[in-house]
BALOBA-1460 file (C-alpha; in Angstrom, 3 decimals):
// residues 212
<rec num="1" residu="x" x="-72.432" y="107.745" z="1.421"/>
<rec num="2" residu="x" x="-74.456" y="109.798" z="3.971"/>
<rec num="3" residu="x" x="-73.579" y="107.518" z="6.771"/>
<rec num="4" residu="x" x="-69.746" y="107.837" z="5.839"/>
<rec num="5" residu="x" x="-70.142" y="111.624" z="5.951"/>
<rec num="6" residu="x" x="-71.868" y="111.636" z="9.454"/>
<rec num="7" residu="x" x="-69.018" y="109.416" z="10.859"/>
<rec num="8" residu="x" x="-66.315" y="111.509" z="9.442"/>
<rec num="9" residu="x" x="-67.971" y="114.659" z="10.864"/>
<rec num="10" residu="x" x="-68.215" y="112.974" z="14.364"/>
<rec num="11" residu="x" x="-64.679" y="111.908" z="14.073"/>
<rec num="12" residu="x" x="-63.631" y="115.534" z="13.183"/>
<rec num="13" residu="x" x="-65.639" y="116.910" z="16.124"/>
<rec num="14" residu="x" x="-63.983" y="114.556" z="18.532"/>
<rec num="15" residu="x" x="-60.546" y="115.559" z="17.227"/>
<rec num="16" residu="x" x="-61.461" y="119.258" z="17.564"/>
<rec num="17" residu="x" x="-62.516" y="118.582" z="21.315"/>
<rec num="18" residu="x" x="-59.391" y="116.822" z="22.146"/>
<rec num="19" residu="x" x="-57.126" y="119.478" z="20.516"/>
<rec num="20" residu="x" x="-59.070" y="122.084" z="22.403"/>
<rec num="21" residu="x" x="-58.388" y="120.327" z="25.751"/>
<rec num="22" residu="x" x="-54.848" y="119.799" z="24.796"/>
<rec num="23" residu="x" x="-54.394" y="123.592" z="24.110"/>
<rec num="24" residu="x" x="-56.137" y="124.465" z="27.333"/>
<rec num="25" residu="x" x="-53.814" y="122.034" z="29.278"/>
<rec num="26" residu="x" x="-50.745" y="123.599" z="27.623"/>
<rec num="27" residu="x" x="-51.974" y="127.115" z="28.264"/>
<rec num="28" residu="x" x="-52.291" y="126.300" z="32.001"/>
<rec num="29" residu="x" x="-48.880" y="124.728" z="32.214"/>
<rec num="30" residu="x" x="-47.367" y="127.846" z="30.491"/>
<rec num="31" residu="x" x="-48.991" y="130.008" z="33.184"/>
<rec num="32" residu="x" x="-47.769" y="127.954" z="35.930"/>
<rec num="33" residu="x" x="-44.088" y="128.060" z="34.550"/>
<rec num="34" residu="x" x="-44.481" y="131.884" z="34.204"/>
<rec num="35" residu="x" x="-45.419" y="132.161" z="37.839"/>
<rec num="36" residu="x" x="-42.524" y="129.918" z="39.009"/>
<rec num="37" residu="x" x="-39.749" y="131.444" z="36.833"/>
<rec num="38" residu="x" x="-38.411" y="134.718" z="38.351"/>
<rec num="39" residu="x" x="-37.584" y="137.633" z="36.221"/>
<rec num="40" residu="x" x="-33.819" y="138.056" z="35.482"/>
<rec num="41" residu="x" x="-32.421" y="141.088" z="37.440"/>
<rec num="42" residu="x" x="-28.995" y="142.761" z="37.442"/>
<rec num="43" residu="x" x="-26.282" y="140.581" z="39.115"/>
<rec num="44" residu="x" x="-25.438" y="142.576" z="42.570"/>
<rec num="45" residu="x" x="-21.942" y="142.169" z="43.906"/>
<rec num="46" residu="x" x="-21.253" y="141.867" z="47.628"/>
<rec num="47" residu="x" x="-18.244" y="144.044" z="47.674"/>
<rec num="48" residu="x" x="-18.391" y="147.929" z="47.668"/>
<rec num="49" residu="x" x="-20.845" y="150.340" z="49.241"/>
<rec num="50" residu="x" x="-24.111" y="148.549" z="50.104"/>
<rec num="51" residu="x" x="-27.632" y="149.166" z="48.806"/>
<rec num="52" residu="x" x="-29.351" y="151.403" z="51.154"/>
<rec num="53" residu="x" x="-26.141" y="153.354" z="52.389"/>
<rec num="54" residu="x" x="-25.795" y="157.033" z="52.000"/>
<rec num="55" residu="x" x="-23.331" y="157.833" z="49.212"/>
<rec num="56" residu="x" x="-20.578" y="160.539" z="49.501"/>
<rec num="57" residu="x" x="-20.438" y="163.326" z="47.058"/>
<rec num="58" residu="x" x="-17.491" y="162.979" z="44.602"/>
<rec num="59" residu="x" x="-16.353" y="165.964" z="42.633"/>
<rec num="60" residu="x" x="-15.211" y="164.559" z="39.180"/>
<rec num="61" residu="x" x="-14.275" y="165.679" z="35.716"/>
<rec num="62" residu="x" x="-16.028" y="164.731" z="32.510"/>
<rec num="63" residu="x" x="-14.375" y="164.180" z="29.174"/>
<rec num="64" residu="x" x="-15.264" y="167.736" z="28.007"/>
<rec num="65" residu="x" x="-13.608" y="169.222" z="31.039"/>
<rec num="66" residu="x" x="-16.806" y="170.170" z="33.074"/>
<rec num="67" residu="x" x="-17.226" y="169.281" z="36.694"/>
<rec num="68" residu="x" x="-19.757" y="166.694" z="37.596"/>
<rec num="69" residu="x" x="-20.792" y="165.552" z="41.148"/>
<rec num="70" residu="x" x="-21.650" y="161.914" z="41.702"/>
<rec num="71" residu="x" x="-23.218" y="160.833" z="45.007"/>
<rec num="72" residu="x" x="-24.746" y="162.815" z="47.783"/>
<rec num="73" residu="x" x="-28.105" y="164.796" z="47.620"/>
<rec num="74" residu="x" x="-28.856" y="166.075" z="44.057"/>
<rec num="75" residu="x" x="-29.794" y="169.756" z="44.166"/>
<rec num="76" residu="x" x="-32.331" y="169.250" z="41.229"/>
<rec num="77" residu="x" x="-34.166" y="166.407" z="43.026"/>
<rec num="78" residu="x" x="-33.173" y="163.785" z="40.260"/>
<rec num="79" residu="x" x="-31.839" y="160.246" z="40.825"/>
<rec num="80" residu="x" x="-28.512" y="159.459" z="39.072"/>
<rec num="81" residu="x" x="-28.329" y="156.431" z="36.753"/>
<rec num="82" residu="x" x="-24.517" y="155.895" z="36.155"/>
<rec num="83" residu="x" x="-23.583" y="153.458" z="33.524"/>
<rec num="84" residu="x" x="-19.980" y="152.237" z="33.394"/>
<rec num="85" residu="x" x="-18.797" y="151.569" z="29.906"/>
<rec num="86" residu="x" x="-15.397" y="151.481" z="28.061"/>
<rec num="87" residu="x" x="-14.177" y="151.684" z="24.419"/>
<rec num="88" residu="x" x="-12.830" y="148.094" z="24.766"/>
<rec num="89" residu="x" x="-16.207" y="146.608" z="25.866"/>
<rec num="90" residu="x" x="-18.344" y="145.468" z="22.944"/>
<rec num="91" residu="x" x="-21.321" y="144.842" z="25.084"/>
<rec num="92" residu="x" x="-21.346" y="148.187" z="26.415"/>
<rec num="93" residu="x" x="-21.550" y="149.912" z="22.795"/>
<rec num="94" residu="x" x="-24.784" y="147.887" z="22.184"/>
<rec num="95" residu="x" x="-26.194" y="148.828" z="25.583"/>
<rec num="96" residu="x" x="-25.810" y="152.740" z="25.211"/>
<rec num="97" residu="x" x="-28.807" y="153.327" z="23.054"/>
<rec num="98" residu="x" x="-30.885" y="151.139" z="25.430"/>
<rec num="99" residu="x" x="-29.832" y="153.104" z="28.496"/>
<rec num="100" residu="x" x="-30.742" y="156.343" z="26.648"/>
<rec num="101" residu="x" x="-34.032" y="154.985" z="25.714"/>
<rec num="102" residu="x" x="-34.931" y="153.852" z="29.291"/>
<rec num="103" residu="x" x="-33.730" y="156.784" z="31.121"/>
<rec num="104" residu="x" x="-35.354" y="159.082" z="28.642"/>
<rec num="105" residu="x" x="-38.643" y="157.732" z="29.726"/>
<rec num="106" residu="x" x="-37.791" y="158.458" z="33.306"/>
<rec num="107" residu="x" x="-36.342" y="161.917" z="32.659"/>
<rec num="108" residu="x" x="-38.697" y="163.742" z="35.024"/>
<rec num="109" residu="x" x="-37.182" y="161.967" z="37.939"/>
<rec num="110" residu="x" x="-33.607" y="160.671" z="36.712"/>
<rec num="111" residu="x" x="-30.612" y="161.741" z="34.806"/>
<rec num="112" residu="x" x="-28.159" y="159.451" z="32.860"/>
<rec num="113" residu="x" x="-24.358" y="159.649" z="33.313"/>
<rec num="114" residu="x" x="-21.720" y="157.623" z="31.806"/>
<rec num="115" residu="x" x="-18.354" y="156.636" z="33.545"/>
<rec num="116" residu="x" x="-15.132" y="154.993" z="32.522"/>
<rec num="117" residu="x" x="-11.628" y="154.306" z="33.791"/>
<rec num="118" residu="x" x="-9.174" y="157.044" z="34.074"/>
<rec num="119" residu="x" x="-7.032" y="158.226" z="31.050"/>
<rec num="120" residu="x" x="-3.303" y="158.145" z="31.851"/>
<rec num="121" residu="x" x="-2.163" y="159.939" z="28.665"/>
<rec num="122" residu="x" x="-3.406" y="162.232" z="26.114"/>
<rec num="123" residu="x" x="-3.942" y="159.353" z="23.682"/>
<rec num="124" residu="x" x="-6.064" y="157.648" z="26.201"/>
<rec num="125" residu="x" x="-8.121" y="160.822" z="26.693"/>
<rec num="126" residu="x" x="-8.601" y="161.222" z="22.914"/>
<rec num="127" residu="x" x="-9.801" y="157.542" z="22.635"/>
<rec num="128" residu="x" x="-12.491" y="158.426" z="25.032"/>
<rec num="129" residu="x" x="-13.461" y="161.568" z="23.128"/>
<rec num="130" residu="x" x="-13.631" y="159.532" z="19.981"/>
<rec num="131" residu="x" x="-15.833" y="157.022" z="21.846"/>
<rec num="132" residu="x" x="-18.310" y="159.571" z="22.942"/>
<rec num="133" residu="x" x="-18.478" y="160.976" z="19.377"/>
<rec num="134" residu="x" x="-19.042" y="157.594" z="17.978"/>
<rec num="135" residu="x" x="-21.824" y="156.719" z="20.441"/>
<rec num="136" residu="x" x="-23.373" y="160.223" z="19.999"/>
<rec num="137" residu="x" x="-23.757" y="160.804" z="23.706"/>
<rec num="138" residu="x" x="-22.207" y="164.328" z="23.816"/>
<rec num="139" residu="x" x="-25.462" y="165.488" z="25.530"/>
<rec num="140" residu="x" x="-24.657" y="163.375" z="28.652"/>
<rec num="141" residu="x" x="-21.921" y="163.623" z="31.149"/>
<rec num="142" residu="x" x="-19.110" y="161.190" z="30.446"/>
<rec num="143" residu="x" x="-16.772" y="160.918" z="33.529"/>
<rec num="144" residu="x" x="-13.309" y="159.595" z="33.427"/>
<rec num="145" residu="x" x="-12.199" y="158.583" z="36.786"/>
<rec num="146" residu="x" x="-10.526" y="155.735" z="38.247"/>
<rec num="147" residu="x" x="-11.352" y="156.779" z="41.716"/>
<rec num="148" residu="x" x="-15.089" y="156.462" z="40.995"/>
<rec num="149" residu="x" x="-14.794" y="152.762" z="39.782"/>
<rec num="150" residu="x" x="-12.588" y="151.846" z="42.733"/>
<rec num="151" residu="x" x="-15.011" y="153.516" z="45.325"/>
<rec num="152" residu="x" x="-17.940" y="151.451" z="43.938"/>
<rec num="153" residu="x" x="-15.664" y="148.230" z="43.404"/>
<rec num="154" residu="x" x="-16.644" y="148.025" z="39.709"/>
<rec num="155" residu="x" x="-14.580" y="145.080" z="38.414"/>
<rec num="156" residu="x" x="-16.701" y="144.059" z="35.218"/>
<rec num="157" residu="x" x="-18.472" y="145.952" z="32.607"/>
<rec num="158" residu="x" x="-21.158" y="147.001" z="31.869"/>
<rec num="159" residu="x" x="-21.950" y="148.050" z="35.439"/>
<rec num="160" residu="x" x="-24.621" y="150.418" z="36.545"/>
<rec num="161" residu="x" x="-25.355" y="152.291" z="39.809"/>
<rec num="162" residu="x" x="-28.688" y="154.046" z="40.629"/>
<rec num="163" residu="x" x="-28.264" y="156.805" z="43.347"/>
<rec num="164" residu="x" x="-31.439" y="158.375" z="44.667"/>
<rec num="165" residu="x" x="-32.042" y="162.149" z="44.717"/>
<rec num="166" residu="x" x="-31.381" y="161.870" z="48.500"/>
<rec num="167" residu="x" x="-27.995" y="160.491" z="47.912"/>
<rec num="168" residu="x" x="-28.852" y="156.892" z="48.878"/>
<rec num="169" residu="x" x="-27.520" y="154.052" z="46.946"/>
<rec num="170" residu="x" x="-30.789" y="152.447" z="45.626"/>
<rec num="171" residu="x" x="-29.424" y="149.548" z="43.507"/>
<rec num="172" residu="x" x="-26.426" y="148.495" z="41.574"/>
<rec num="173" residu="x" x="-25.222" y="145.485" z="39.522"/>
<rec num="174" residu="x" x="-23.836" y="143.995" z="36.268"/>
<rec num="175" residu="x" x="-26.096" y="144.817" z="33.318"/>
<rec num="176" residu="x" x="-26.242" y="143.184" z="29.971"/>
<rec num="177" residu="x" x="-29.833" y="143.952" z="28.914"/>
<rec num="178" residu="x" x="-32.654" y="146.482" z="29.169"/>
<rec num="179" residu="x" x="-34.327" y="144.022" z="31.611"/>
<rec num="180" residu="x" x="-31.331" y="144.138" z="33.927"/>
<rec num="181" residu="x" x="-31.415" y="147.963" z="33.832"/>
<rec num="182" residu="x" x="-35.180" y="147.967" z="34.465"/>
<rec num="183" residu="x" x="-34.655" y="145.698" z="37.420"/>
<rec num="184" residu="x" x="-32.443" y="148.514" z="38.997"/>
<rec num="185" residu="x" x="-35.251" y="151.084" z="38.752"/>
<rec num="186" residu="x" x="-37.768" y="148.380" z="39.973"/>
<rec num="187" residu="x" x="-35.508" y="147.837" z="43.131"/>
<rec num="188" residu="x" x="-35.564" y="151.668" z="43.835"/>
<rec num="189" residu="x" x="-39.375" y="151.909" z="43.455"/>
<rec num="190" residu="x" x="-40.049" y="148.756" z="45.485"/>
<rec num="191" residu="x" x="-37.641" y="149.537" z="48.315"/>
<rec num="192" residu="x" x="-35.846" y="145.971" z="47.972"/>
<rec num="193" residu="x" x="-32.357" y="145.541" z="46.733"/>
<rec num="194" residu="x" x="-32.903" y="143.092" z="43.918"/>
<rec num="195" residu="x" x="-35.906" y="141.874" z="41.746"/>
<rec num="196" residu="x" x="-35.258" y="138.459" z="43.146"/>
<rec num="197" residu="x" x="-35.847" y="139.610" z="46.747"/>
<rec num="198" residu="x" x="-38.888" y="141.394" z="45.478"/>
<rec num="199" residu="x" x="-40.359" y="138.331" z="43.936"/>
<rec num="200" residu="x" x="-39.525" y="136.256" z="47.023"/>
<rec num="201" residu="x" x="-41.357" y="138.720" z="49.057"/>
<rec num="202" residu="x" x="-44.467" y="138.523" z="46.957"/>
<rec num="203" residu="x" x="-44.305" y="134.765" z="47.154"/>
<rec num="204" residu="x" x="-44.100" y="134.876" z="50.871"/>
<rec num="205" residu="x" x="-46.966" y="137.271" z="51.155"/>
<rec num="206" residu="x" x="-49.072" y="135.087" z="48.790"/>
<rec num="207" residu="x" x="-48.170" y="132.020" z="50.825"/>
<rec num="208" residu="x" x="-49.199" y="133.792" z="54.130"/>
<rec num="209" residu="x" x="-52.493" y="134.797" z="52.595"/>
<rec num="210" residu="x" x="-53.307" y="131.354" z="51.585"/>
<rec num="211" residu="x" x="-52.500" y="129.973" z="55.189"/>
<rec num="212" residu="x" x="-55.793" y="129.546" z="57.164"/>
């Protein structure tokens, strides 16, 4: 009886050691995969103004009738995060609270604006007003301008622009998640146009450091 208990304990300890080694190996593999998989950034189109170019100030009109300037140097020293949305875009509706939360955490250096296509009739304008009320974004400028979308070659939604306080286009791209929007801010802070380029730069630098 005692011998059987000893043998069973030995077998159990062997199993524990084997399982511990397997967990360690899996943890190592997860770490390797994490290093190899680059974070997903906003998809940046090749058409329209290029990242790094100085933008032109555009005097536009918001849905409440107030004047809004987009582009050029900002007198208040704030960067401008412009999110293009539409009443007919279901993804846009779910992304608006995320944009509010993200830019709220950056409010000391950034302002949030919403933009949509032009309203040709009074019915179109009313649809946008109802959309603003539904999303509860009356505190933010909501620009209705076909010219703005055409200037920046916005063809798909939701789309975002990040213009620095100095008027330079810092980043742009299609955004579907908070991670995509964060990638635009990361691009501005890192000085590279996309997160993928940033990751590639880090990998190149690491490879150069490891080269004897």
